[in-house]
N, C-alpha and C positions, 0 to 999 in steps of 0.2 A: 077376098075370102073373110069371111069373120071372124073376128077375135076380140075376145074379151078380156083385158087386160086388172088386176088388182096389185095396189100397190101399200105399202104400210111403213114405218120408222118406228124403231125402239130401243130401247138404253139409251146413257144421257146423249143431248144433241150436241151438235158442232154448229159453229159461225155458217157453216158451207151443205150443212144436211141437205137444204130444201135446195141447193143445188142440183144435188142430186133427186133429189124427184123431177126437180124442172126438167132435166136432162131425162127419165124414165117418161115424164109425160109428154114430150112435145116430139120425144123419139117413136111415142107409142101412135100418136096421131102421125106423124110424117109417114109412117109403116100400115097405115089403114085399120090401127086398132077401132072398132065398134064401139066399145061403152069403157073407159077410163076409170077406174071405182079406187078409192079410196080410203082404207080402213081406219078410222078412230082410235088412237090409243094403240095400235097396232094388232097381234092374234088377240087378245086381251078383247079389244073393240068386234073383231070379226066373230069372235064366238059369243057375242054379245047382240049380235046383229047392229053392229054400230058401224055404217060405212054411207060413203053418198061416192055421187058420181062428181070426179074432181072437174071437167065442161062445164059445172055447172056455176065452179067458182073461180077456175084461173080461164077468162075468157078472150084473152088479147095477147098479143108480143108482150106489151108494157106489163103486164100480169105476171108472165113467166121472167120477164127481167126483173119486177120487182121481186118475184118470189127466188130468186137467185140472190139476194141481197136482207133476205129476212131469216134473222137469227132464231133459233128454237127450232121444233120441230114444227113444222106446218099441220100437221096430221093427230100430233099429241103422240106421246110415246106410251110405254108401258116395261115393266121387267118381268113379264110373265115366263115361267119356265113351263116346256110342256116337258108330261110326264114320259116314262121308257113308255114304247110304244107295245107291249107286251103287259104294260100295269095299267094304259088308261086308253084303250079301246075306243071307248065311249066319246072321249075327248077328241080324236080323228075323225071319228066317223061324222061326229058333228062340225067339225071344221069342213068336211068334203062334204058332204050335203051342203053346207051353204055355198059355198067354192061349185058344185055340180048347180044348186038352184039359177047360180047368176051367172052360169055358161061360160066360167074361167076358161081360157086357154093357159094363161100365163102368170104368177104367184114371184111378186118382186119385193125385196124386205131388206130393207137399207140400215145397217146397224155394223156393230162391231159383235165381238166371240161370242156372246150370250147370241144375238142374233142369228150367228150362222150356226148355231146349234139349232137352233129353230128348223132353216132351212133345211138340214141337215138329217134334221127328224121329220119333215116333212117331205122331202123328196122318198127317204128309205120309206115312210107309209107309201107313198103314191107307187111305187115298186111293187109292195106286197100284194096290192089292192088291182094291180092294172088299169091304175088311173094315166092319162095322157099328159094330162097337168101338168104344164113346165116351172121347175121353183130355181130361181136364181138368186143370189145374193149378192148386193151393194153395197162397199164396205164403207164403213166408219168409223172411225173414232180420233179424239184427240188424243189419244193414250200413245199410238202408233204401234199396237202391239198385235195386229193380227200376221199372221204365219202367209209365207209363200206372194208375199205383195212386198216392194221396194218401200213405198208408204201407204199411209191410210188417208183421204181427205179428209182432212178436219185439224188433221195434226199440223200443215203449213200455216194456217193462219191462226192456233192456238200458240205456235212457236214463237210468232210474229208478234203478237201482244205480249207476252210471257220476254221475249228480249226487249221490246221497246221498254214495257213498264219496269225491267230490270235499270236499264239506263237513269230514267225518270228518280227510280229510288235514290240511286248511287250519288246524283247529283243534288236530291235532298236532303241527302243524307250529311251532307257538309252543310249545312247553312250554319250551324251552333260550333263556334268553338268548345269541344267539348268532346270529351271518347262516347262513341256509342258503336253498339252493333245493332245490325238491323237482321232478321230471317225473313226470309221471303220462303213460302209456303205453297210447292207450287203440285201439283194436282200428280198421282203417280202410286199405285198400288202393289204393282210388281214391276215395270219396266220404267225406266227414268227417263225417255225421250223427251219427257216436256220438259222437266228440269235440267235437261241435256243444252236447250234451247237456251238458258241462262246466257249461255258461255258466248252467244252471239254479239252479246250488249259492250264487247271489249274490241276496241277500235282507237282509232288518231284520238277521238272526243272523249273516250270512258275507256278509264284501267278496269272496268269490269268485273264481275263478284268475284270477291277474293278467294271464297272455299264454295266447291260442289259437290253434293251428295246424293246420291242416286242410291235406290233401292236393290242392286244388284253385288253392291257391297256391304260387309258388316258394319252396322254402326257403333262406335267404343266412346262414351260419354268423355272417359278419362282423356283419351287421346283428344277429342274435339276440344275439350275446355284446354289441355294444353295449346294447342294448337291457336286458340283463337287469344291467349294470355300473349303468346309471341308474339303476334300480329296487331296485338293494342300497343306494344312496347315500341312499337313502329309507325302505326298509321292511327289516324284519328279517329278514321269510321270506317268502318267494315261491313262488306254486304255481304249475307251468305245465303245460297240458293240451298232449298232440302224439297224432298221429295215427300210427300204425307206419309210413305208407305216405310219409310227407311227402317232398318229392324236392329236388334240387338243379337249378340254371338247366340241365344239361349231361343232366338227366333220370334219373339216379342216384339210386336210394332214398339216404338218407342211414346207414342201419343199415350200409349199403354201404362206408361211411368207414373199419368198424371189420374187414370183410372183406369179398370179392367172395365166399365159397363164401355157396350157400343155391339149398337143393332145390329143386322144382316140383313141381307134380301134375299129376294126370293133366289138368289144363286149361290145363296151361303156366304159373298162376299159382306165381309167388315165392314164398316160404316168409318170413312179416314177422319180423323177431327183430331186439331189442334198442337200437332208437332210442332209447331213453329212456336207456338204458346209457351208448351212446356221446357224448350229450348231457352228460350229469352230468358224465362223465369229461374233455370236452372244457372244459365251467365252472370242474371244479376243479383243472383245471391251468390255463388263463388266467388265472381272477381269484381263485386260492387259497382258496376257502371253501365251505364243508358243504355236497356236493351229496349228491341221493341219488335216487334210479331207483326205482319203482312200475309195477311191469309186472300187469295187469289182468287180459289174459290172456284165458283160459278161463271164468273168474269172470263175466264180461260176461255169457256165455251160460248158465248155467247156476243161475243166484240166483233159484230161482224161490219163495224165501222172502220175496223181496221183489216178487214179479212185480206190473205193475199189472194192477186189477181191467179197465178198459178195453182191456188189451192181452188178457188171457183172454177173454174177452167175444167181441171180434170173431176171435179165432184160432176159436173155436169157428162163430162164424157163418160164418165162410168155407168152414169144413170141408163143413157142413149146404149154404150156398150150394151148390157143388161137387156135392152128388150133388142138389142138384135141379136145376141146370141140364143133369145128363147122363141124367137122368130124361126132362127135358124134350126130348132129341133134340140137346143141344150138342156139343159136340166139336170139339179143339183150340181150346181156350180158356184164359184164367186169370182166376179169380177176383179182381176190384179190390176198394179199400173209397174211394167215392168223399165229400168230404166238402163235406156241405150248408151248414153254421154250425160258427163257431167260438166263438161265445157267444151259446146256449149251444151246446156241441158237439155234432154229431151226425153222422152217417156211414154211408151205407149200402151194400149189396153189390154189386158191379154184374160183367162180364165182359166181357174182351175178346180179340180173336184175338192168339195166342200168337203171332205174326209179329210183333206189336210190342212186345211186353216182351221175347223170347230173346234172349239176346247186344246187349241196349241197356243199360246202364250210366246210373243215373239220378244226377246230382251234386249236389252245395248251390250253388245258386245263386250268381254275380260278386258280384251286387246285396247279398247274405245275408253276405257275410264283409268286415270292415271294420277299418279303422286300419292301415291298409300289411297285410293280413293275419295281426292278429295278435290280434283278437277278431271275435264274431258279432253281427249286428244284432237288432232285438227284434223285428223280425218274426220271424228264424227261432227264435228262443228262443217266440214264440206260438205258432207251429207245434206247435213240442213239445211244450210244457206239458199239454196237454188226454189226452196222448197216457198220460202218468204216472199221473194220476188212480186215488186208491181203491188200496186191496188187497186181495187176496185172500186169506185165512189160510190159513196150514199145518193140518193135519189133524193134531196131535199126537201124539205116543205117548212116555211117560216123558222126554218135556224135549226130544223131536225130533220132525220133520219124516216125514210116513209118506209112502211111494211105493207106487206102481203097478210092481212089478217083476220080477212072476213071469212074463214071457217069458222073461227067460234066469236067473233066480237060484232 
């Protein structure tokens, strides 16, 4: 059967987003797709006519394996927000004209919440105009905040990186015989799944982070200072994990205590910046001790050298499942991961209506946040731990990881 597909990536990348792309590509080939197109820079690239035949760049099983191990978004990304259908008919007409010119049968978008909104809008428009093109969302986000799925590809590898770095920073903080506080700033606007991963650092060889603050709980600077003062009296060195999006009782982000200036993206999201430094400076001024802020920033999402094998495997599986569902005739769906068992860990793929997922944010359950909002429960740790298991070793060349970068370089 004649079938052409097109795939794009959107939003912030992850260590395994390209494993999902590899899954889409390989499944499409195995199921007999005629042409496999890739949008460069997501839906914005499609609007600009910027797309390629992926078979011109992914030519062998070795290329597929390299792609699975390559960080960032191989096709490039965007943060383009589609207008409401009733207000932007010309945009949708342009998109569908391009898709029809390419004789596209199925459209796949690998991304997070905003990307699933794109799938929702396109599938809704397809229904309005009677288009047979299938639209399937492939989940991706280190934030782990997509609804209707147990977890999201990308999260496990980011969690593994965060837990590893937390352990290393705890050891580093003990080097000097002096009182000190290290603040680790971890991504997470409204959901604290990433910051919660710092709790995995605790074990037989590591005492773990002293305090963990998630954005689901209100942050009180006075209570925070009092807890640090109490702990500093007992310990030489403290390591604190905080989400970049922690908020005050009045709804302001804590980072805004330093500056009200903050840019916003196309989806109206404020750009997070500097909460670790705000807290470190505050403690230095109030307690007169040595402080340091460590912002993990984009390292959380690009550390493919420490990718979780579970994460890489599941990312590939959701990409492959998306093609299977589309070729079975499904549309307006998002691939999900459904946990069957925790011990032993087992997860299967499913799919859900995109309307249940787009613009719905999954946050850490209140019962998993303990000790007056300064720590997380064993239930949360047990939820995360299976997702970080095993490793996918990089293919090393002259001492460095090799990546598939031939689309841009």
